[in-house]
C-alpha atoms as an extended CHARMM CRD file, in Angstrom:
* protein
*
       170  EXT
         1         1  MET       CA              0.0000000000        0.0000000000        0.0000000000  PROA      1               0.0000000000
         2         2  TRP       CA              2.7830000000        2.4450000000        0.9420000000  PROA      2               0.0000000000
         3         3  PRO       CA              4.6910000000        2.1190000000       -2.3440000000  PROA      3               0.0000000000
         4         4  PHE       CA              1.5560000000        3.0680000000       -4.3000000000  PROA      4               0.0000000000
         5         5  ALA       CA              0.7920000000        6.0430000000       -2.0370000000  PROA      5               0.0000000000
         6         6  ILE       CA              4.3690000000        7.3520000000       -2.3290000000  PROA      6               0.0000000000
         7         7  GLY       CA              4.4250000000        6.7480000000       -6.0860000000  PROA      7               0.0000000000
         8         8  GLY       CA              1.1050000000        8.5740000000       -6.4900000000  PROA      8               0.0000000000
         9         9  SER       CA              2.3420000000       11.5060000000       -4.3820000000  PROA      9               0.0000000000
        10        10  VAL       CA              5.5320000000       11.7880000000       -6.4100000000  PROA      10              0.0000000000
        11        11  LEU       CA              3.5420000000       11.6700000000       -9.6610000000  PROA      11              0.0000000000
        12        12  ALA       CA              1.1110000000       14.3480000000       -8.4290000000  PROA      12              0.0000000000
        13        13  LEU       CA              4.0200000000       16.5450000000       -7.3140000000  PROA      13              0.0000000000
        14        14  ALA       CA              5.7110000000       16.1430000000      -10.7110000000  PROA      14              0.0000000000
        15        15  VAL       CA              2.4940000000       17.1760000000      -12.4950000000  PROA      15              0.0000000000
        16        16  LEU       CA              2.1320000000       20.2370000000      -10.2460000000  PROA      16              0.0000000000
        17        17  VAL       CA              5.7380000000       21.2700000000      -10.8960000000  PROA      17              0.0000000000
        18        18  ALA       CA              5.2970000000       20.8590000000      -14.6590000000  PROA      18              0.0000000000
        19        19  VAL       CA              2.0640000000       22.8930000000      -14.7090000000  PROA      19              0.0000000000
        20        20  GLY       CA              3.5960000000       25.5660000000      -12.4810000000  PROA      20              0.0000000000
        21        21  THR       CA              6.6490000000       25.8490000000      -14.7190000000  PROA      21              0.0000000000
        22        22  TRP       CA              4.4430000000       26.1620000000      -17.8040000000  PROA      22              0.0000000000
        23        23  VAL       CA              2.2630000000       28.8650000000      -16.1830000000  PROA      23              0.0000000000
        24        24  TYR       CA              5.3570000000       30.7950000000      -15.0950000000  PROA      24              0.0000000000
        25        25  GLY       CA              6.7940000000       30.6130000000      -18.6350000000  PROA      25              0.0000000000
        26        26  VAL       CA              3.5620000000       31.8640000000      -20.2020000000  PROA      26              0.0000000000
        27        27  TYR       CA              3.3290000000       34.6850000000      -17.6580000000  PROA      27              0.0000000000
        28        28  ARG       CA              6.9320000000       35.8240000000      -18.2300000000  PROA      28              0.0000000000
        29        29  MET       CA              6.5380000000       35.7980000000      -22.0160000000  PROA      29              0.0000000000
        30        30  SER       CA              3.2700000000       37.7290000000      -21.9390000000  PROA      30              0.0000000000
        31        31  ASP       CA              4.5200000000       40.3930000000      -19.5080000000  PROA      31              0.0000000000
        32        32  PRO       CA              7.6290000000       41.8950000000      -21.0950000000  PROA      32              0.0000000000
        33        33  VAL       CA              9.9190000000       43.9800000000      -18.9490000000  PROA      33              0.0000000000
        34        34  PRO       CA              9.5010000000       47.6660000000      -19.8350000000  PROA      34              0.0000000000
        35        35  PRO       CA             12.6010000000       49.6290000000      -20.8350000000  PROA      35              0.0000000000
        36        36  VAL       CA             14.3370000000       51.5050000000      -18.0510000000  PROA      36              0.0000000000
        37        37  LEU       CA             15.2680000000       55.1590000000      -18.0750000000  PROA      37              0.0000000000
        38        38  GLY       CA             18.3610000000       56.5900000000      -16.4650000000  PROA      38              0.0000000000
        39        39  ALA       CA             19.2760000000       59.5370000000      -14.2670000000  PROA      39              0.0000000000
        40        40  ARG       CA             22.3900000000       61.1570000000      -12.8870000000  PROA      40              0.0000000000
        41        41  VAL       CA             23.1290000000       64.1300000000      -10.6830000000  PROA      41              0.0000000000
        42        42  GLU       CA             25.1480000000       67.0310000000      -12.0710000000  PROA      42              0.0000000000
        43        43  GLY       CA             25.5770000000       69.6570000000       -9.3700000000  PROA      43              0.0000000000
        44        44  ARG       CA             22.0750000000       70.7400000000       -8.3510000000  PROA      44              0.0000000000
        45        45  THR       CA             20.4970000000       69.3090000000      -11.4960000000  PROA      45              0.0000000000
        46        46  ILE       CA             19.1840000000       65.8460000000      -12.2270000000  PROA      46              0.0000000000
        47        47  VAL       CA             19.7740000000       64.7900000000      -15.8190000000  PROA      47              0.0000000000
        48        48  VAL       CA             17.3890000000       62.1310000000      -17.1180000000  PROA      48              0.0000000000
        49        49  LYS       CA             17.7130000000       59.9570000000      -20.2160000000  PROA      49              0.0000000000
        50        50  PHE       CA             14.4900000000       58.4940000000      -21.5710000000  PROA      50              0.0000000000
        51        51  PRO       CA             14.6390000000       55.5080000000      -23.9430000000  PROA      51              0.0000000000
        52        52  VAL       CA             13.4880000000       56.8410000000      -27.3190000000  PROA      52              0.0000000000
        53        53  CYS       CA             13.5710000000       55.8410000000      -30.9550000000  PROA      53              0.0000000000
        54        54  PRO       CA             14.7030000000       58.3930000000      -33.5620000000  PROA      54              0.0000000000
        55        55  THR       CA             11.0720000000       58.8570000000      -34.6610000000  PROA      55              0.0000000000
        56        56  ASP       CA              9.7080000000       59.3830000000      -31.1260000000  PROA      56              0.0000000000
        57        57  VAL       CA              8.4430000000       62.8440000000      -30.2460000000  PROA      57              0.0000000000
        58        58  ILE       CA              8.5620000000       64.0710000000      -26.6670000000  PROA      58              0.0000000000
        59        59  ARG       CA              5.7480000000       66.4900000000      -25.9060000000  PROA      59              0.0000000000
        60        60  ARG       CA              6.0120000000       66.8970000000      -22.1350000000  PROA      60              0.0000000000
        61        61  VAL       CA              8.3590000000       65.8980000000      -19.3180000000  PROA      61              0.0000000000
        62        62  GLU       CA              6.8320000000       65.7380000000      -15.8670000000  PROA      62              0.0000000000
        63        63  VAL       CA              8.1670000000       65.0700000000      -12.3860000000  PROA      63              0.0000000000
        64        64  THR       CA              5.7510000000       64.0500000000       -9.6570000000  PROA      64              0.0000000000
        65        65  ASP       CA              6.0600000000       63.1360000000       -6.0120000000  PROA      65              0.0000000000
        66        66  PHE       CA              6.1260000000       59.3270000000       -6.0320000000  PROA      66              0.0000000000
        67        67  ASP       CA              5.4940000000       59.2430000000       -2.2750000000  PROA      67              0.0000000000
        68        68  ASP       CA              2.2770000000       61.2800000000       -2.5710000000  PROA      68              0.0000000000
        69        69  ASP       CA             -0.3270000000       58.6390000000       -1.8320000000  PROA      69              0.0000000000
        70        70  THR       CA             -2.9330000000       61.0380000000       -0.4740000000  PROA      70              0.0000000000
        71        71  SER       CA             -4.5460000000       61.8180000000       -3.8230000000  PROA      71              0.0000000000
        72        72  ALA       CA             -5.3890000000       60.1260000000       -7.1120000000  PROA      72              0.0000000000
        73        73  ASN       CA             -3.2260000000       62.6820000000       -8.9280000000  PROA      73              0.0000000000
        74        74  PRO       CA              0.2190000000       63.0480000000       -7.3220000000  PROA      74              0.0000000000
        75        75  HSD       CA              1.6080000000       66.5550000000       -6.9410000000  PROA      75              0.0000000000
        76        76  VAL       CA              3.4720000000       67.7530000000      -10.0520000000  PROA      76              0.0000000000
        77        77  LEU       CA              6.8090000000       69.1670000000       -8.8920000000  PROA      77              0.0000000000
        78        78  TRP       CA              8.1080000000       70.3060000000      -12.2560000000  PROA      78              0.0000000000
        79        79  TRP       CA              7.2750000000       70.0580000000      -15.9680000000  PROA      79              0.0000000000
        80        80  ALA       CA              8.6620000000       71.0860000000      -19.3470000000  PROA      80              0.0000000000
        81        81  THR       CA              7.1210000000       71.0960000000      -22.8360000000  PROA      81              0.0000000000
        82        82  GLY       CA              8.2730000000       71.6030000000      -26.4100000000  PROA      82              0.0000000000
        83        83  PRO       CA             11.8420000000       70.3030000000      -26.7060000000  PROA      83              0.0000000000
        84        84  THR       CA             13.9740000000       72.6410000000      -28.8040000000  PROA      84              0.0000000000
        85        85  THR       CA             17.4850000000       71.1750000000      -28.6690000000  PROA      85              0.0000000000
        86        86  THR       CA             18.8220000000       67.9900000000      -30.2240000000  PROA      86              0.0000000000
        87        87  SER       CA             19.5950000000       66.4760000000      -26.8200000000  PROA      87              0.0000000000
        88        88  ALA       CA             16.0920000000       67.1780000000      -25.4830000000  PROA      88              0.0000000000
        89        89  LYS       CA             14.5770000000       65.6490000000      -28.6290000000  PROA      89              0.0000000000
        90        90  LYS       CA             16.7770000000       62.5690000000      -28.0630000000  PROA      90              0.0000000000
        91        91  GLY       CA             15.2850000000       62.0700000000      -24.6090000000  PROA      91              0.0000000000
        92        92  ILE       CA             17.6810000000       63.9970000000      -22.3620000000  PROA      92              0.0000000000
        93        93  ALA       CA             16.0600000000       66.3550000000      -19.8710000000  PROA      93              0.0000000000
        94        94  ARG       CA             17.8160000000       68.5620000000      -17.3460000000  PROA      94              0.0000000000
        95        95  LEU       CA             15.3110000000       68.7750000000      -14.5360000000  PROA      95              0.0000000000
        96        96  TRP       CA             14.7170000000       72.0300000000      -12.7330000000  PROA      96              0.0000000000
        97        97  SER       CA             16.5360000000       74.1250000000      -15.3880000000  PROA      97              0.0000000000
        98        98  GLY       CA             14.2570000000       73.6420000000      -18.3840000000  PROA      98              0.0000000000
        99        99  GLU       CA             17.2700000000       73.8900000000      -20.6620000000  PROA      99              0.0000000000
       100       100  GLY       CA             16.2960000000       72.7190000000      -24.1430000000  PROA      100             0.0000000000
       101       101  PHE       CA             12.5360000000       73.2170000000      -23.7390000000  PROA      101             0.0000000000
       102       102  GLU       CA             10.2500000000       76.0580000000      -24.9090000000  PROA      102             0.0000000000
       103       103  ARG       CA              8.3320000000       76.2350000000      -21.6310000000  PROA      103             0.0000000000
       104       104  HSD       CA              8.9550000000       74.8820000000      -18.1520000000  PROA      104             0.0000000000
       105       105  ALA       CA              7.9100000000       75.2730000000      -14.5560000000  PROA      105             0.0000000000
       106       106  PRO       CA             10.1730000000       77.1740000000      -12.1870000000  PROA      106             0.0000000000
       107       107  GLU       CA             12.6900000000       75.2160000000      -10.1490000000  PROA      107             0.0000000000
       108       108  PRO       CA             11.0610000000       73.8710000000       -7.0020000000  PROA      108             0.0000000000
       109       109  ALA       CA             12.4620000000       74.8380000000       -3.6200000000  PROA      109             0.0000000000
       110       110  ARG       CA             14.9660000000       72.2470000000       -2.4010000000  PROA      110             0.0000000000
       111       111  SER       CA             12.7300000000       71.6130000000        0.6110000000  PROA      111             0.0000000000
       112       112  ALA       CA              9.8410000000       70.7750000000       -1.7550000000  PROA      112             0.0000000000
       113       113  VAL       CA             11.7010000000       67.9740000000       -3.5470000000  PROA      113             0.0000000000
       114       114  PRO       CA             10.6990000000       64.6070000000       -2.0570000000  PROA      114             0.0000000000
       115       115  ARG       CA             12.9700000000       61.5850000000       -1.6470000000  PROA      115             0.0000000000
       116       116  SER       CA             11.3400000000       59.6320000000       -4.4970000000  PROA      116             0.0000000000
       117       117  LEU       CA             10.5930000000       61.1270000000       -7.8970000000  PROA      117             0.0000000000
       118       118  ASP       CA              8.3950000000       59.6960000000      -10.6380000000  PROA      118             0.0000000000
       119       119  ILE       CA              9.9180000000       61.1000000000      -13.8330000000  PROA      119             0.0000000000
       120       120  GLY       CA              8.1830000000       60.5770000000      -17.1520000000  PROA      120             0.0000000000
       121       121  TYR       CA              7.4850000000       61.9130000000      -20.5910000000  PROA      121             0.0000000000
       122       122  SER       CA              4.4830000000       61.8340000000      -22.8660000000  PROA      122             0.0000000000
       123       123  ASP       CA              4.2990000000       61.9570000000      -26.6360000000  PROA      123             0.0000000000
       124       124  PRO       CA              1.6270000000       63.7650000000      -28.6980000000  PROA      124             0.0000000000
       125       125  SER       CA             -0.7820000000       60.8230000000      -28.2840000000  PROA      125             0.0000000000
       126       126  GLY       CA             -0.4430000000       60.9520000000      -24.4860000000  PROA      126             0.0000000000
       127       127  ASP       CA              1.5970000000       57.7370000000      -24.3020000000  PROA      127             0.0000000000
       128       128  GLY       CA              5.0770000000       57.7040000000      -22.8370000000  PROA      128             0.0000000000
       129       129  ARG       CA              7.4370000000       56.1850000000      -20.3300000000  PROA      129             0.0000000000
       130       130  ASP       CA              8.3220000000       56.8540000000      -16.7280000000  PROA      130             0.0000000000
       131       131  GLY       CA             10.4760000000       55.6000000000      -13.9110000000  PROA      131             0.0000000000
       132       132  VAL       CA             10.9660000000       56.1350000000      -10.2040000000  PROA      132             0.0000000000
       133       133  PHE       CA             14.2350000000       57.3130000000       -8.6980000000  PROA      133             0.0000000000
       134       134  THR       CA             15.2190000000       58.0010000000       -5.1270000000  PROA      134             0.0000000000
       135       135  LEU       CA             17.4790000000       60.9960000000       -4.7150000000  PROA      135             0.0000000000
       136       136  ARG       CA             19.7680000000       59.0540000000       -2.3940000000  PROA      136             0.0000000000
       137       137  THR       CA             20.3200000000       56.2940000000       -4.9750000000  PROA      137             0.0000000000
       138       138  ILE       CA             21.1450000000       58.5330000000       -7.9300000000  PROA      138             0.0000000000
       139       139  SER       CA             23.2680000000       60.8390000000       -5.7750000000  PROA      139             0.0000000000
       140       140  ALA       CA             25.3310000000       57.9160000000       -4.4880000000  PROA      140             0.0000000000
       141       141  ALA       CA             25.6970000000       56.1660000000       -7.8660000000  PROA      141             0.0000000000
       142       142  ARG       CA             29.2990000000       55.7640000000       -9.0190000000  PROA      142             0.0000000000
       143       143  LEU       CA             29.0740000000       56.5940000000      -12.7080000000  PROA      143             0.0000000000
       144       144  LYS       CA             31.6170000000       57.0230000000      -15.4520000000  PROA      144             0.0000000000
       145       145  ALA       CA             31.3660000000       59.9340000000      -17.8830000000  PROA      145             0.0000000000
       146       146  GLY       CA             28.2810000000       59.5420000000      -20.0670000000  PROA      146             0.0000000000
       147       147  GLN       CA             26.5520000000       57.0180000000      -17.8210000000  PROA      147             0.0000000000
       148       148  TYR       CA             23.1500000000       57.1710000000      -16.1450000000  PROA      148             0.0000000000
       149       149  TRP       CA             21.8960000000       55.1550000000      -13.1970000000  PROA      149             0.0000000000
       150       150  THR       CA             19.0790000000       52.7420000000      -14.1050000000  PROA      150             0.0000000000
       151       151  ASP       CA             17.2150000000       49.9710000000      -12.3090000000  PROA      151             0.0000000000
       152       152  ASP       CA             19.6200000000       47.6510000000      -14.1540000000  PROA      152             0.0000000000
       153       153  GLY       CA             22.7770000000       49.5140000000      -13.0710000000  PROA      153             0.0000000000
       154       154  PRO       CA             24.8670000000       52.0530000000      -15.0110000000  PROA      154             0.0000000000
       155       155  LYS       CA             24.0420000000       52.4790000000      -18.7190000000  PROA      155             0.0000000000
       156       156  THR       CA             25.0340000000       54.9190000000      -21.4460000000  PROA      156             0.0000000000
       157       157  ALA       CA             22.4540000000       56.8340000000      -23.4850000000  PROA      157             0.0000000000
       158       158  ALA       CA             23.0110000000       54.4160000000      -26.3840000000  PROA      158             0.0000000000
       159       159  GLN       CA             22.4040000000       51.4140000000      -24.0950000000  PROA      159             0.0000000000
       160       160  ILE       CA             19.2030000000       52.9900000000      -22.7770000000  PROA      160             0.0000000000
       161       161  ASP       CA             17.9100000000       53.5830000000      -26.3290000000  PROA      161             0.0000000000
       162       162  ALA       CA             19.0160000000       50.0900000000      -27.4480000000  PROA      162             0.0000000000
       163       163  GLN       CA             16.3810000000       48.5470000000      -25.1660000000  PROA      163             0.0000000000
       164       164  LEU       CA             13.7720000000       49.5350000000      -27.7570000000  PROA      164             0.0000000000
       165       165  THR       CA             13.0170000000       47.8820000000      -31.0660000000  PROA      165             0.0000000000
       166       166  CYS       CA             12.8230000000       50.9010000000      -33.3370000000  PROA      166             0.0000000000
       167       167  ASN       CA             11.4000000000       50.9820000000      -36.8380000000  PROA      167             0.0000000000
       168       168  GLY       CA             13.2310000000       52.9360000000      -39.4790000000  PROA      168             0.0000000000
       169       169  GLY       CA             16.8150000000       52.2720000000      -38.4970000000  PROA      169             0.0000000000
       170       170  GLY       CA             16.9230000000       53.3110000000      -34.8400000000  PROA      170             0.0000000000
């Protein structure tokens, strides 16, 4: 009796493991990892690199308080619209300064900048990308020239853009 009970238990366990592995594989394939954006600190400015294709158009960059969980719409700390420079059009934004944008909000007071920032951009359709950075993490990141801190570690602007599959040679 015992050999059959143990054999049946082992068989049932093997079936559960196989089904679980299959479900995990389907889930991972259907939920692709979104591309990461990068940030670095330069003096009093945070420089952000968004992953973009050459044909992407950035309409608006926005920084919100990631820790603001008291409302459905987190507090917007800073924004910029209408990129005018090549670097801004390629997804590089210098927060707080507005350099490279037609219009931008004034620099927030240092005391108004929270520990965690949700930084994102939107295109003309309203779609876009965003990421969350803690000031402590990007301030402490040991980066080489031209690198940005990402959730995946240091990356260059080219590495950040290479995460995307671009049409038209990008």
